C-alpha positions in Angstrom: 6.6 -15.0 3.3 5.8 -12.9 6.5 3.7 -14.9 9.0 1.9 -12.2 11.0 -1.1 -11.0 13.3 -3.7 -8.9 11.7 -5.8 -6.5 13.8 -9.0 -4.3 13.4 -7.9 -0.8 13.6 -10.4 0.6 16.2 -9.1 3.1 18.5 -5.5 3.5 18.3 -5.8 6.9 16.6 -7.2 8.1 19.7 -4.9 6.8 22.2 -3.3 9.6 24.3 -3.5 8.1 27.8 -0.5 7.1 30.0 1.9 4.2 28.8 2.7 1.0 30.5 4.8 -1.8 29.8 4.8 -5.5 29.9 7.1 -8.0 28.3 6.1 -10.1 25.2 8.1 -13.2 24.1 10.6 -12.0 21.4 9.8 -13.7 17.9 11.8 -14.0 14.8 12.0 -10.7 12.6 10.7 -10.9 9.1 12.5 -9.3 6.1 11.2 -5.7 5.6 11.7 -5.1 1.8 9.7 -3.1 -0.5 8.3 -6.3 -2.0 8.0 -8.5 0.9 4.3 -10.3 0.9 1.9 -10.1 3.8 -0.5 -12.6 5.0 -2.8 -12.6 7.5 -3.1 -16.0 9.5 -4.3 -14.7 13.1 -6.5 -12.3 14.9 -5.9 -11.3 18.3 -7.5 -8.8 20.6 -6.1 -5.2 20.2 -7.2 -4.9 23.9 -4.5 -7.5 25.1 -1.6 -5.6 23.7 0.5 -3.4 26.0 -0.4 0.4 26.1 2.8 1.4 24.8 2.7 -0.7 21.7 -0.6 0.6 20.9 0.7 4.1 21.1 3.8 3.1 18.9 1.3 2.0 16.4 -0.8 4.9 16.6 2.3 6.9 15.9 3.2 4.8 12.9 -0.2 5.4 11.7 0.1 9.2 11.9 3.7 9.4 10.4 2.3 7.0 7.6 -0.6 9.6 6.6 2.3 12.3 6.2 1.9 14.1 9.7 5.4 15.5 10.4 4.5 18.2 12.9 6.1 17.0 16.4 3.2 18.9 18.4 0.8 16.6 16.9 2.6 13.5 17.7 2.8 14.2 21.6 3.1 13.0 24.2 5.6 10.9 22.0 9.0 12.5 21.1 11.9 11.9 18.7 15.7 11.5 19.0 17.5 13.8 16.8 17.6 12.9 13.1 14.6 10.7 13.1 12.1 12.9 11.8 14.6 14.1 9.2 15.3 10.5 8.2 11.5 9.9 7.2 11.1 10.7 3.5 8.7 13.2 2.5 5.3 11.6 1.9 4.4 11.3 -1.7 0.9 11.5 -0.5 -0.5 12.5 2.9 -3.5 10.2 2.2 -6.2 13.0 3.3 -9.1 11.1 2.6 -7.9 7.5 3.9 -8.7 6.1 7.1 -6.6 3.5 8.9 -8.5 0.2 8.6 -6.2 -2.5 9.9 -2.6 -3.4 11.3 -0.5 -6.2 11.5 2.3 -7.1 13.5 5.0 -9.0 12.4 7.2 -9.1 15.3 7.5 -7.8 18.8 11.1 -7.5 19.7 13.6 -6.2 22.4 15.7 -3.5 21.2 19.6 -4.5 20.2 22.4 -3.4 22.7 20.3 -4.3 25.7 18.1 -0.9 25.3 15.0 -0.4 27.4 11.9 -0.4 25.2 10.5 -2.7 22.2 11.2 -2.8 18.4 8.1 -3.4 16.4 7.7 -4.7 12.8 4.4 -4.4 11.1 2.0 -2.9 8.5 -1.1 -0.5 8.5 -3.9 -0.8 5.9 -5.4 2.6 4.8 -8.7 2.7 3.0 -10.8 5.2 1.4 -14.4 5.2 -0.2 -13.5 4.9 -3.9 -12.2 1.6 -3.1 -8.1 2.4 -3.0 -6.2 0.8 -0.1 -2.9 1.5 0.9 -0.3 -1.4 2.8 2.0 0.8 4.4 5.1 -1.0 6.4 6.5 0.3 9.6 9.7 -0.6 11.6 9.7 1.4 14.9 12.5 1.1 17.9 11.5 3.4 20.9 12.0 3.5 24.6 9.2 4.3 27.4 8.6 5.4 30.7 5.3 5.6 32.7 4.4 8.7 30.9 6.4 9.2 27.9 7.7 7.7 24.9 11.0 8.5 22.6 11.2 7.1 19.2 14.8 6.3 18.6 14.4 4.7 15.0 11.8 4.6 12.3 11.1 3.5 8.7 8.2 3.5 6.7 7.6 1.9 3.2 5.1 0.6 0.8 4.4 -3.2 0.8 2.7 -4.8 -2.1 -0.4 -7.1 -1.3 -0.4 -10.6 -1.7 -2.8 -9.8 -4.9 -2.8 -6.5 -5.7 -6.2 -5.1 -7.3 -6.9 -3.9 -10.9 -9.9 -2.1 -12.2 -10.5 -2.8 -16.2 -11.7 -0.3 -18.5 -12.2 -0.7 -22.2 -12.1 2.5 -24.4 -12.7 2.5 -28.1 -9.6 4.5 -29.7 -12.0 6.9 -31.4 -12.9 8.4 -28.3 -9.6 9.1 -26.5 -5.9 9.6 -27.8 -2.5 9.1 -25.8 -2.4 12.9 -25.5 -5.7 12.9 -23.8 -4.4 10.2 -21.0 -1.3 12.5 -20.2 -3.7 15.5 -19.4 -5.0 13.9 -15.9 -3.4 15.2 -13.1 -4.8 12.8 -10.4 -6.0 8.9 -10.5 -9.4 10.2 -9.4 -9.7 12.5 -12.5 -8.9 9.7 -14.6 -11.3 7.5 -12.9 -14.2 9.8 -13.5 -13.1 10.2 -17.2 -13.7 6.6 -17.6 -17.8 6.9 -16.7 -17.8 9.1 -20.0 -15.3 6.9 -22.0 -15.3 3.4 -21.2 -17.8 0.8 -22.9 -18.7 -2.6 -22.6 -16.6 -5.6 -24.0 -19.0 -6.3 -26.6 -18.7 -2.8 -27.9 -15.2 -3.3 -29.1 -15.2 -6.7 -30.6 -13.1 -6.6 -33.6 -12.5 -2.9 -33.2 -9.3 -0.8 -32.0 -9.4 -0.1 -28.3 -7.5 1.3 -25.3 -7.1 -1.3 -22.7 -7.0 1.0 -19.1 -6.1 -0.6 -16.0 -6.3 1.3 -12.6 -4.5 0.0 -9.5 -6.8 -0.2 -6.7 -4.1 -0.8 -4.2 -0.9 1.3 -3.6 2.1 -0.3 -5.3 5.6 0.1 -4.5 7.9 2.4 -6.5 10.2 1.6 -9.2 8.1 -1.2 -10.1 7.0 -2.6 -13.9 3.9 -3.9 -15.4 3.7 -6.7 -18.1 0.7 -7.4 -19.6 -0.4 -10.4 -22.4 -3.5 -10.2 -24.6 -4.8 -13.3 -26.0 -1.3 -14.2 -26.0 0.7 -11.3 -27.3 2.6 -8.8 -25.0 1.5 -5.5 -25.0 3.4 -2.2 -25.0 2.3 -0.4 -22.0 2.4 3.1 -21.0 1.9 3.8 -17.2 1.0 6.9 -15.3 1.9 6.8 -11.6 -0.5 8.9 -9.1 1.2 8.8 -6.0 1.6 5.1 -6.0 -1.4 4.1 -7.7 -0.1 3.5 -11.4 -3.0 3.5 -14.5 -2.1 1.6 -17.4 -3.0 2.3 -20.9 -2.0 -0.3 -23.9 -3.8 -0.6 -27.4 -5.3 -3.8 -28.3 -8.0 -5.3 -30.7 -10.2 -7.9 -29.2 -11.3 -10.6 -31.8 -14.6 -10.1 -33.1 -16.2 -13.4 -31.6 -15.0 -15.6 -28.7 -13.5 -14.7 -25.5 -10.3 -12.5 -24.7 -8.0 -13.2 -22.1 -5.8 -10.0 -20.4 -3.0 -11.1 -17.9 -1.4 -8.2 -16.0 1.8 -8.8 -13.7 3.1 -6.3 -11.6 6.6 -6.6 -9.7 10.0 -5.0 -8.9 12.6 -4.3 -11.4 14.8 -5.9 -12.3 12.1 -8.9 -11.9 12.9 -11.1 -8.7 11.7 -14.6 -8.3 8.5 -15.1 -6.8 8.0 -11.2 -6.1 5.3 -10.5 -9.1 1.6 -10.4 -8.6 -0.6 -11.5 -11.4 -4.2 -11.0 -12.2 -6.1 -12.4 -15.0 -9.4 -11.0 -16.7 -11.7 -12.7 -18.9 -14.4 -10.8 -21.4 
């Protein structure tokens, strides 16, 4: 598990002042994989970070939000091929704001190059309750008034405990064809205000179990669900990294039901899946 420092994201998006250096102690590099877990176990003062580190994180935040116009990223420049190496963003996070960032490592670049290599995460949030945890690795050189990005990677990180929102919908109110008509996560969420009912209203009756991911999840993952000890057949709709899961179930007429949802990589990896349990 990555051991990281986690900081409030206060002013990095407006940092455009001259850059300054300052050596930091080298730390062990964590693994940077899509299903790496992220844990916050220390808080430090953003103001204690060298200016170049803050500007580099600001640049990572803009790139994670989908900015690809190099003019908007000045005074930072990029070596040839860096911008082309960044995959086209599946979402530009237009309604999200940078909330916090974490630094897993501040390293010296390989080969004795001048500059630094940063490994960390950025957390973005929106008013609807969704969040995105984006990992970054950035290698750069800098002078007193310029910064050049030599290498850059961005990837979605699965939180330690992904959040899900559960809705129950009587089968008479919707069909699988209805679920396929939704074009966005927000459209699907808005429909729940008209379709969902309280658990007592579906006791002893066929219903849809609908789960909305509130955290952006890495691609190519799979979900598994158990309802009262039985495996559910899940249909998943992915909305730019926030999946919505649909399954048929029949809660007992009396007593409590237990729904367990697991999400992880495909194929399964030991210790990589996260589980959430609902009781109603």
